[in-house]
ChimeraX commands (.cxc) that place a marker at each C-alpha (Angstrom):
marker #1 position 94.91,106.12,99.26 radius 0.5
marker #1 position 98.36,107.19,100.39 radius 0.5
marker #1 position 99.84,107.08,96.87 radius 0.5
marker #1 position 96.87,108.97,95.45 radius 0.5
marker #1 position 97.22,111.61,98.16 radius 0.5
marker #1 position 100.94,111.92,97.55 radius 0.5
marker #1 position 100.41,112.52,93.80 radius 0.5
marker #1 position 97.64,115.03,94.44 radius 0.5
marker #1 position 99.82,116.92,96.92 radius 0.5
marker #1 position 102.60,117.03,94.32 radius 0.5
marker #1 position 100.30,118.50,91.71 radius 0.5
marker #1 position 97.87,120.62,93.73 radius 0.5
marker #1 position 99.30,121.16,97.16 radius 0.5
marker #1 position 97.56,120.57,100.47 radius 0.5
marker #1 position 94.97,123.31,100.24 radius 0.5
marker #1 position 94.03,122.37,96.68 radius 0.5
marker #1 position 93.45,118.71,97.53 radius 0.5
marker #1 position 90.14,117.69,99.01 radius 0.5
marker #1 position 89.25,114.50,100.85 radius 0.5
marker #1 position 86.50,113.69,98.31 radius 0.5
marker #1 position 88.99,114.03,95.47 radius 0.5
marker #1 position 91.39,111.74,97.30 radius 0.5
marker #1 position 88.69,109.09,97.67 radius 0.5
marker #1 position 87.82,109.35,93.95 radius 0.5
marker #1 position 91.48,109.16,92.87 radius 0.5
marker #1 position 92.08,106.19,95.18 radius 0.5
marker #1 position 88.85,104.53,93.99 radius 0.5
marker #1 position 87.77,104.23,97.61 radius 0.5
marker #1 position 84.63,105.27,99.40 radius 0.5
marker #1 position 84.74,108.30,101.63 radius 0.5
marker #1 position 83.80,106.00,104.51 radius 0.5
marker #1 position 86.83,103.80,103.92 radius 0.5
marker #1 position 89.09,106.84,103.87 radius 0.5
marker #1 position 87.84,107.83,107.32 radius 0.5
marker #1 position 87.93,104.22,108.48 radius 0.5
marker #1 position 91.66,103.91,107.74 radius 0.5
marker #1 position 92.46,107.55,108.49 radius 0.5
marker #1 position 90.15,108.72,111.29 radius 0.5
marker #1 position 92.17,111.94,111.48 radius 0.5
marker #1 position 90.93,112.76,107.96 radius 0.5
marker #1 position 92.89,114.80,105.50 radius 0.5
marker #1 position 95.59,115.80,107.98 radius 0.5
marker #1 position 96.39,112.23,108.96 radius 0.5
marker #1 position 96.30,111.07,105.35 radius 0.5
marker #1 position 98.53,113.94,104.24 radius 0.5
marker #1 position 101.05,113.11,106.98 radius 0.5
marker #1 position 101.12,109.51,105.76 radius 0.5
marker #1 position 101.53,110.74,102.17 radius 0.5
marker #1 position 104.49,112.82,103.36 radius 0.5
marker #1 position 106.04,109.65,104.79 radius 0.5
marker #1 position 105.42,107.91,101.48 radius 0.5
marker #1 position 107.05,110.79,99.58 radius 0.5
marker #1 position 109.94,110.68,102.02 radius 0.5
marker #1 position 110.57,107.03,101.20 radius 0.5
marker #1 position 110.22,107.58,97.45 radius 0.5
marker #1 position 112.82,110.35,97.52 radius 0.5
marker #1 position 115.07,108.38,99.88 radius 0.5
marker #1 position 115.13,105.49,97.39 radius 0.5
marker #1 position 116.10,107.85,94.56 radius 0.5
marker #1 position 118.67,109.60,96.73 radius 0.5
marker #1 position 120.29,106.36,97.81 radius 0.5
marker #1 position 120.35,105.01,94.25 radius 0.5
marker #1 position 122.02,108.15,92.98 radius 0.5
marker #1 position 124.48,108.44,95.84 radius 0.5
marker #1 position 125.39,104.75,95.61 radius 0.5
marker #1 position 125.88,104.91,91.83 radius 0.5
marker #1 position 129.55,105.85,92.05 radius 0.5
marker #1 position 132.39,105.89,94.55 radius 0.5
marker #1 position 133.12,109.43,93.34 radius 0.5
marker #1 position 130.91,111.87,95.27 radius 0.5
marker #1 position 130.71,114.31,92.36 radius 0.5
marker #1 position 129.55,111.65,89.94 radius 0.5
marker #1 position 127.08,110.35,92.50 radius 0.5
marker #1 position 125.50,113.76,93.09 radius 0.5
marker #1 position 125.24,114.50,89.36 radius 0.5
marker #1 position 123.52,111.12,88.96 radius 0.5
marker #1 position 120.99,112.24,91.60 radius 0.5
marker #1 position 120.24,115.44,89.72 radius 0.5
marker #1 position 119.92,113.58,86.41 radius 0.5
marker #1 position 117.52,111.09,88.01 radius 0.5
marker #1 position 115.42,113.91,89.46 radius 0.5
marker #1 position 115.37,115.65,86.07 radius 0.5
marker #1 position 114.31,112.44,84.30 radius 0.5
marker #1 position 111.44,111.84,86.73 radius 0.5
marker #1 position 110.27,115.42,86.54 radius 0.5
marker #1 position 110.41,115.43,82.73 radius 0.5
marker #1 position 108.56,112.08,82.60 radius 0.5
marker #1 position 105.72,113.61,84.64 radius 0.5
marker #1 position 105.54,116.55,82.20 radius 0.5
marker #1 position 106.95,118.76,84.96 radius 0.5
marker #1 position 103.96,118.05,87.22 radius 0.5
marker #1 position 105.33,115.82,89.97 radius 0.5
marker #1 position 107.68,117.90,92.04 radius 0.5
marker #1 position 108.26,117.34,95.72 radius 0.5
marker #1 position 104.98,116.73,97.59 radius 0.5
marker #1 position 106.71,117.46,100.84 radius 0.5
marker #1 position 107.93,120.98,100.08 radius 0.5
marker #1 position 104.64,122.28,98.74 radius 0.5
marker #1 position 102.69,120.75,101.60 radius 0.5
marker #1 position 105.17,122.07,104.15 radius 0.5
marker #1 position 104.89,125.61,102.86 radius 0.5
marker #1 position 101.10,125.53,102.98 radius 0.5
marker #1 position 100.82,124.06,106.47 radius 0.5
marker #1 position 103.82,125.36,108.42 radius 0.5
marker #1 position 102.82,126.49,111.89 radius 0.5
marker #1 position 99.21,125.41,111.35 radius 0.5
marker #1 position 99.11,121.61,111.13 radius 0.5
marker #1 position 101.45,119.99,113.69 radius 0.5
marker #1 position 100.96,116.40,112.46 radius 0.5
marker #1 position 102.08,117.39,108.96 radius 0.5
marker #1 position 104.87,119.59,110.26 radius 0.5
marker #1 position 106.22,116.62,112.24 radius 0.5
marker #1 position 106.14,114.35,109.17 radius 0.5
marker #1 position 107.92,117.00,107.09 radius 0.5
marker #1 position 110.57,117.47,109.77 radius 0.5
marker #1 position 111.15,113.71,109.89 radius 0.5
marker #1 position 111.44,113.53,106.08 radius 0.5
marker #1 position 114.05,116.27,105.86 radius 0.5
marker #1 position 115.99,114.73,108.77 radius 0.5
marker #1 position 115.89,111.35,107.01 radius 0.5
marker #1 position 117.28,112.79,103.75 radius 0.5
marker #1 position 119.88,114.75,105.67 radius 0.5
marker #1 position 121.04,111.57,107.41 radius 0.5
marker #1 position 121.30,109.69,104.10 radius 0.5
marker #1 position 123.45,112.40,102.53 radius 0.5
marker #1 position 125.55,112.86,105.68 radius 0.5
marker #1 position 126.29,109.15,105.82 radius 0.5
marker #1 position 127.32,109.06,102.16 radius 0.5
marker #1 position 129.53,112.14,102.50 radius 0.5
marker #1 position 131.25,110.63,105.53 radius 0.5
marker #1 position 131.78,107.37,103.62 radius 0.5
marker #1 position 133.28,109.48,100.82 radius 0.5
marker #1 position 135.95,110.85,103.13 radius 0.5
marker #1 position 134.41,114.09,104.39 radius 0.5
marker #1 position 134.69,114.77,108.13 radius 0.5
marker #1 position 131.66,114.53,110.42 radius 0.5
marker #1 position 130.94,118.24,110.94 radius 0.5
marker #1 position 131.54,119.17,107.30 radius 0.5
marker #1 position 129.44,116.21,106.15 radius 0.5
marker #1 position 126.51,117.32,108.34 radius 0.5
marker #1 position 126.70,120.90,107.10 radius 0.5
marker #1 position 127.20,119.92,103.47 radius 0.5
marker #1 position 124.27,117.51,103.65 radius 0.5
marker #1 position 122.01,120.45,104.46 radius 0.5
marker #1 position 123.43,122.35,101.52 radius 0.5
marker #1 position 122.90,119.38,99.20 radius 0.5
marker #1 position 119.28,118.84,100.26 radius 0.5
marker #1 position 118.49,122.56,100.03 radius 0.5
marker #1 position 120.11,122.81,96.60 radius 0.5
marker #1 position 118.27,119.73,95.29 radius 0.5
marker #1 position 114.92,120.99,96.57 radius 0.5
marker #1 position 115.46,124.46,95.10 radius 0.5
marker #1 position 116.73,123.12,91.79 radius 0.5
marker #1 position 113.78,120.75,91.49 radius 0.5
marker #1 position 111.37,123.63,92.02 radius 0.5
marker #1 position 113.25,125.82,89.52 radius 0.5
marker #1 position 113.24,122.98,86.96 radius 0.5
marker #1 position 109.52,122.47,87.43 radius 0.5
marker #1 position 108.77,126.16,86.98 radius 0.5
marker #1 position 111.07,126.47,83.94 radius 0.5
marker #1 position 109.90,123.13,82.55 radius 0.5
marker #1 position 113.54,122.39,81.97 radius 0.5
marker #1 position 116.08,119.97,83.43 radius 0.5
marker #1 position 118.76,122.65,83.24 radius 0.5
marker #1 position 118.43,123.95,86.83 radius 0.5
marker #1 position 118.94,120.43,88.17 radius 0.5
marker #1 position 121.86,119.64,85.89 radius 0.5
marker #1 position 123.62,122.91,86.67 radius 0.5
marker #1 position 123.07,122.38,90.39 radius 0.5
marker #1 position 124.52,118.88,90.11 radius 0.5
marker #1 position 127.60,120.20,88.34 radius 0.5
marker #1 position 128.26,122.81,91.00 radius 0.5
marker #1 position 127.50,120.51,93.91 radius 0.5
marker #1 position 130.03,118.06,92.43 radius 0.5
marker #1 position 132.64,120.82,92.38 radius 0.5
marker #1 position 131.82,121.78,95.95 radius 0.5
marker #1 position 132.11,118.20,97.18 radius 0.5
marker #1 position 135.37,117.75,95.28 radius 0.5
marker #1 position 136.83,120.68,97.17 radius 0.5
marker #1 position 136.33,118.69,100.39 radius 0.5
marker #1 position 137.68,115.41,99.09 radius 0.5
marker #1 position 140.66,116.88,97.26 radius 0.5
marker #1 position 142.12,118.27,100.47 radius 0.5
marker #1 position 141.31,121.89,99.60 radius 0.5
marker #1 position 138.61,122.45,102.20 radius 0.5
marker link #1:1,2 radius 0.2
marker link #1:2,3 radius 0.2
marker link #1:3,4 radius 0.2
marker link #1:4,5 radius 0.2
marker link #1:5,6 radius 0.2
marker link #1:6,7 radius 0.2
marker link #1:7,8 radius 0.2
marker link #1:8,9 radius 0.2
marker link #1:9,10 radius 0.2
marker link #1:10,11 radius 0.2
marker link #1:11,12 radius 0.2
marker link #1:12,13 radius 0.2
marker link #1:13,14 radius 0.2
marker link #1:14,15 radius 0.2
marker link #1:15,16 radius 0.2
marker link #1:16,17 radius 0.2
marker link #1:17,18 radius 0.2
marker link #1:18,19 radius 0.2
marker link #1:19,20 radius 0.2
marker link #1:20,21 radius 0.2
marker link #1:21,22 radius 0.2
marker link #1:22,23 radius 0.2
marker link #1:23,24 radius 0.2
marker link #1:24,25 radius 0.2
marker link #1:25,26 radius 0.2
marker link #1:26,27 radius 0.2
marker link #1:27,28 radius 0.2
marker link #1:28,29 radius 0.2
marker link #1:29,30 radius 0.2
marker link #1:30,31 radius 0.2
marker link #1:31,32 radius 0.2
marker link #1:32,33 radius 0.2
marker link #1:33,34 radius 0.2
marker link #1:34,35 radius 0.2
marker link #1:35,36 radius 0.2
marker link #1:36,37 radius 0.2
marker link #1:37,38 radius 0.2
marker link #1:38,39 radius 0.2
marker link #1:39,40 radius 0.2
marker link #1:40,41 radius 0.2
marker link #1:41,42 radius 0.2
marker link #1:42,43 radius 0.2
marker link #1:43,44 radius 0.2
marker link #1:44,45 radius 0.2
marker link #1:45,46 radius 0.2
marker link #1:46,47 radius 0.2
marker link #1:47,48 radius 0.2
marker link #1:48,49 radius 0.2
marker link #1:49,50 radius 0.2
marker link #1:50,51 radius 0.2
marker link #1:51,52 radius 0.2
marker link #1:52,53 radius 0.2
marker link #1:53,54 radius 0.2
marker link #1:54,55 radius 0.2
marker link #1:55,56 radius 0.2
marker link #1:56,57 radius 0.2
marker link #1:57,58 radius 0.2
marker link #1:58,59 radius 0.2
marker link #1:59,60 radius 0.2
marker link #1:60,61 radius 0.2
marker link #1:61,62 radius 0.2
marker link #1:62,63 radius 0.2
marker link #1:63,64 radius 0.2
marker link #1:64,65 radius 0.2
marker link #1:65,66 radius 0.2
marker link #1:66,67 radius 0.2
marker link #1:67,68 radius 0.2
marker link #1:68,69 radius 0.2
marker link #1:69,70 radius 0.2
marker link #1:70,71 radius 0.2
marker link #1:71,72 radius 0.2
marker link #1:72,73 radius 0.2
marker link #1:73,74 radius 0.2
marker link #1:74,75 radius 0.2
marker link #1:75,76 radius 0.2
marker link #1:76,77 radius 0.2
marker link #1:77,78 radius 0.2
marker link #1:78,79 radius 0.2
marker link #1:79,80 radius 0.2
marker link #1:80,81 radius 0.2
marker link #1:81,82 radius 0.2
marker link #1:82,83 radius 0.2
marker link #1:83,84 radius 0.2
marker link #1:84,85 radius 0.2
marker link #1:85,86 radius 0.2
marker link #1:86,87 radius 0.2
marker link #1:87,88 radius 0.2
marker link #1:88,89 radius 0.2
marker link #1:89,90 radius 0.2
marker link #1:90,91 radius 0.2
marker link #1:91,92 radius 0.2
marker link #1:92,93 radius 0.2
marker link #1:93,94 radius 0.2
marker link #1:94,95 radius 0.2
marker link #1:95,96 radius 0.2
marker link #1:96,97 radius 0.2
marker link #1:97,98 radius 0.2
marker link #1:98,99 radius 0.2
marker link #1:99,100 radius 0.2
marker link #1:100,101 radius 0.2
marker link #1:101,102 radius 0.2
marker link #1:102,103 radius 0.2
marker link #1:103,104 radius 0.2
marker link #1:104,105 radius 0.2
marker link #1:105,106 radius 0.2
marker link #1:106,107 radius 0.2
marker link #1:107,108 radius 0.2
marker link #1:108,109 radius 0.2
marker link #1:109,110 radius 0.2
marker link #1:110,111 radius 0.2
marker link #1:111,112 radius 0.2
marker link #1:112,113 radius 0.2
marker link #1:113,114 radius 0.2
marker link #1:114,115 radius 0.2
marker link #1:115,116 radius 0.2
marker link #1:116,117 radius 0.2
marker link #1:117,118 radius 0.2
marker link #1:118,119 radius 0.2
marker link #1:119,120 radius 0.2
marker link #1:120,121 radius 0.2
marker link #1:121,122 radius 0.2
marker link #1:122,123 radius 0.2
marker link #1:123,124 radius 0.2
marker link #1:124,125 radius 0.2
marker link #1:125,126 radius 0.2
marker link #1:126,127 radius 0.2
marker link #1:127,128 radius 0.2
marker link #1:128,129 radius 0.2
marker link #1:129,130 radius 0.2
marker link #1:130,131 radius 0.2
marker link #1:131,132 radius 0.2
marker link #1:132,133 radius 0.2
marker link #1:133,134 radius 0.2
marker link #1:134,135 radius 0.2
marker link #1:135,136 radius 0.2
marker link #1:136,137 radius 0.2
marker link #1:137,138 radius 0.2
marker link #1:138,139 radius 0.2
marker link #1:139,140 radius 0.2
marker link #1:140,141 radius 0.2
marker link #1:141,142 radius 0.2
marker link #1:142,143 radius 0.2
marker link #1:143,144 radius 0.2
marker link #1:144,145 radius 0.2
marker link #1:145,146 radius 0.2
marker link #1:146,147 radius 0.2
marker link #1:147,148 radius 0.2
marker link #1:148,149 radius 0.2
marker link #1:149,150 radius 0.2
marker link #1:150,151 radius 0.2
marker link #1:151,152 radius 0.2
marker link #1:152,153 radius 0.2
marker link #1:153,154 radius 0.2
marker link #1:154,155 radius 0.2
marker link #1:155,156 radius 0.2
marker link #1:156,157 radius 0.2
marker link #1:157,158 radius 0.2
marker link #1:158,159 radius 0.2
marker link #1:159,160 radius 0.2
marker link #1:160,161 radius 0.2
marker link #1:161,162 radius 0.2
marker link #1:162,163 radius 0.2
marker link #1:163,164 radius 0.2
marker link #1:164,165 radius 0.2
marker link #1:165,166 radius 0.2
marker link #1:166,167 radius 0.2
marker link #1:167,168 radius 0.2
marker link #1:168,169 radius 0.2
marker link #1:169,170 radius 0.2
marker link #1:170,171 radius 0.2
marker link #1:171,172 radius 0.2
marker link #1:172,173 radius 0.2
marker link #1:173,174 radius 0.2
marker link #1:174,175 radius 0.2
marker link #1:175,176 radius 0.2
marker link #1:176,177 radius 0.2
marker link #1:177,178 radius 0.2
marker link #1:178,179 radius 0.2
marker link #1:179,180 radius 0.2
marker link #1:180,181 radius 0.2
marker link #1:181,182 radius 0.2
marker link #1:182,183 radius 0.2
marker link #1:183,184 radius 0.2
marker link #1:184,185 radius 0.2
view
């Protein structure tokens, strides 16, 4: 149910995804959906956000751990995102961003899950930047820049149906990170 909800949120957003459709996609009865998620669509969407958080965290870690060079690692992340997006025929963008935009200020349980997801990604990037030799404060600030750039580039790639926005973003993020590790910051 959670995976089905996550995929539907990626493709249709929160408002476009109904609880009956979730039960059909998950091949579950409506009663079982409410049995496991008594809070209904909101509770299930929050859990799907947590699932999407973990999926992206796995990709992020794999990319960031792919090289000791921060620039190479970040370009690997953008290539991996581009490959996944292309493989889904540009359909499966970030389920968290679209859901966040549709529910901000209206659905506290989802807003909390989104906040946790972004904090989780931020912590992963901050940790890797610190391990790569960037100071604590700069690493924290740059992590926000990296996450924002990746999210924006993924959306732009999805809209353009092209990996180019992600690849260009990776190239420029690599240059930015190099400026901090080459002693020029």
